N, C-alpha and C positions, 0 to 999 in steps of 0.2 A: 194353275189355270189363270187365275186373275193377274198374276205377275206377267205372264206372256201377253195377255190382252192388253194390259197397260203399256207394255213396251211396244206392241204393234201400233197402239193409239198414238204414242210419243213419236214414232217413226212416221206415221202417216201425217201427223200435224206438221212436223218440220219440213216434210216433203212438199206439203201443200203451201206452207208459209214461204218456202223457197221458191216455188213456181210462181206464185202471186206477187211476191215482193221483187223477185229478180236477183240475179247474181251479185250485182254492185251493191245493192241496198243490203242485201243479207250478209255480204262480206263486211261492210262497215259495221253492222250489228254485232258481228263476231268480234271485230276489232274493239268495239265498244266495251263488250264484256271482258276482254283482255285488259283494256286500258282501265276499266273499273276495278279489276282484281288487283293489278299492280299499282296504279296511281292514286287510288282513293286514300290511303294513309298519308301520302305525301301532300296531296291537295288539302286534306282536311287539316293537317298541321299548319299549312300556310294560311288558310282561312282563319283558323283559330287564333293565330298570332297576329294577323293583320286587321282584325275587326274586334269591336268590343262585345264580349258575351257575358259581361258581369251580372246581367239580369237573370241569368239561368244558373241553376246549381251544376256542379261539375258533371254529374252523371247525365243529366238532361242535355248539357251542352255537348258532351261527347257524342251522344246518338244523333242529335240535330245536325251537327257539323259532318259527322260521317255520312248520314243520309244525304245531306245536301251536296257533298263532294261526289258521292256516287251517282246521284242523278245528274250532276253537271256533265260527268265523263260520259255516262252511257247515252243520255238523250243527246248530248252535243255530237257524239259520233254518228248517231242515227240520223241527225239532221244533216250533217256533212254528207252522209251517204245518199240522202235524198237529193241534194244539190248535185253532187257528182253524177248520180244516176240520170238526172234530168239532162245534163249536158253531154254525157257520154253516150247514152242509149238513144236519147232524143225522141222523136215520134215516129221514126222509121220503123215499119211493121217488122221487117226481117231482123233489125237489131233487137226489138222487143222480144220476138220469138227465141232468138239466140240467148238473150239474157235470161229469159224464163227457164229455158232448158238447163242452162248452166246453174241457175238458181235451184232448180229441182235437184240437180246432182249434189250440190253443197248442202242442201237441206237434208238429203238422204245421208250424207256423211255426218252431218251434226246430230240428226236424229238417231243414227246408229251408235254414235259415241255415247250420247246421253242415256240411250236404252241400256247399253252395256254397263255403263256406271251405275244405273239404277239396280241392274241385276247383281252387280258386285256388292252393292249395299245390302240388298235383300239377302243374298247368300251369306253375308257376314252378320246376319241377325244374331244378337247374343244368345247363348244357350239358354240362360235363365228366362228370357222373353219366350223362346220357343216352348220351353217346358211349361210355362205359365198359361200359354195359350194354344190349345190344340189346332185351333183354326189356322193361326200363323204357321205352325209347324207344317200342316198340310199343305198349305200354299207354297211354301218353300220347297218342300219334297216333291210337290206334284209339277214344279216348273221345268220345263225342258231347257229354257234359256239359262236358268240358274245352274242346272247340271252341266250345261256346255261350258259355262265361264268358271265353274268352281276350281278346275285344275291349275288355272293360271291366275286366280283371284288374289291380288296383292292384299286387299282389305281383309279378306278371310285369314291369310296367313298372318297378318299382323294381329288380328283379334285372337287367333290361337295362341300366339306367343304372349300376348297380354293376359289371357286367361291362365296360362301356365305360370306366368310370373306372379299373378294374383294368388294362385294356390300355393305356390312356393313361399310367397311373403306371409301368407296366413299361418302356414306350418311353422315358419321360422320365428315368427313373432311370438308364438307360444313357447317354443322350445328354447328360445334365447331370452325369455322374460326373466329378469333376475328376481322378481317377486314370486315367481312360481317354481324356483329351484326345489324346494322342499315338497311342494305339491306333486311335482312331476315324478318324484321318487315313489309316489303312491300309486302310479299308473304302470301297469305291465306294458301297455302299448307304447307309452311315452319312453320307458327305459330301453325297450327294443329299438325305437327310433333313434334315440340318442347313441346307441352303440353301433349304428350303421356307418360304415367308413365314409360313404358319400355325404351323408348328413353331418358328419363330424368335419369334413373338409369345409363345408359352407359355414359352419358355426365358428371356425377358427378365423374367418375373414371378417373383421369387425366393420370394415368399410362397406362390405357387401351387405351385411345385416343392416346397417344404418340406411343404406339405399332402399332396401326391401321394406324397412319400417316406414320409411317416408314416401314410399311408392314412387320414387324417382326413376321411372322406367326409361326415361330419355338417357340418363347417365348410365343405366345398366346395359342399354343397347350399344352405347358408344364405346365401352371398355371391352377390348378384345379378350382380356383374361377372364372377364366375367361372362362374355359370350360363350366361352368354353364350358363354364359351370352351367349356363342356361341349357346348353344343348347335350349335357351329360344324361345318357340314357339311364345309367344306374341311379342317378339321383332323381330322375323322373319317376322311375318305377318305385323307389323308396317313398317319395312324397305321395304318389297316388295310392300307396298302400296304408297310408296314415289317415285315420278317421278321427278328426278333432272332437267330434261329439263323443266318440267312445272314450277318448282321454278325459274329457270333462266329466263324463258319467263315472268313469273309474275312480277319478279323484274325489267326487262328491260321495260315492260309496264308501271309499276308504275313510274319508273324513267323518262320515256319519257313524261308521263302525268304530273309530277311534273315539269319537265323542260318547258313544254308547258305554264302551269300556271305562271311560273316565267316570262317567255317571254311576256305573256299577261299583267302581272302587270307593267312591264317595258315599254311597250307600252302605257298603260293608263296613267302613270306618265309623259311620254314625251308629 
C-alpha cells in the first residue's frame, strides 16, 4: 500500500514540477542529470589536477572535488535552461501555456520512469531483509505496482542470480576446504553431497572454485562456460538440498563422539 502511495506522490510531484517549470527548463534539468552522471568523474579529475588540494587528505579531497564537479554540471545546466527558457518562451501567454503543457507531459514521463525504478528496487528487496521485517514483507507483497513490474524486473532477476551464486559459493567453500577434508568424512550429508555428479563437476574446476571463494561474480557472469554451470538445474537442486548447519552439527557430534571414545580408552589404560 505505502509503496503505491509513494509512487503516486512521485508521479504527482514530477507532473506538477513539469507544469510549473515548463518543458524547456525541465528538459535542461534532465540534461543536467545526464551530464552529471556522465561527466562528473572527468570534470573532477580535471579540477583535481589543475588546482592545489594538498591541504586536504586524499579521502576528503575525493569527496569535495566530486561534489563540486557534480554541482557545477547540474546547476550549470539548470541555469542555461532558465536563460534559454526566457528567450525561447518569452512573455507571450500562449507560448507559456504550450511550454507548461509540454512540461506536464515530460514530468509525467520522468515521474513514471522514477516510480517504476523505485518499484523495481522495492521488488528486489533482499530475502533476508524481508524475513527480518514482517512489515517490509507485507508492503512488498501488498503493492500492486510491484506485482505489475515483477515479471520483467531486471534488478530482481539479478538479485536472484546473486543469491544463487552466494548459496553456491557457501556450499563450495565448505566442500572444497582442504582443512576440512577429514572432518567432511564424518558427516553423512557431506559425503552424499560430495558423491553427487553435479557437485563433483564444479569441484573439479579450480578456477571456478577460486572465483566463488573470492565472490568475483562479475567474472562468473562473463564466462560462458561458467554460465552453463550456474544455470544447471541438477546442480541447483543438489545445492538447495544441502544444509550447511546440518553438516556442521554432524561433524561436531562425530568429533565429540570420537573424543569421548578416546577418553574412555585412556581411562581403561589407567
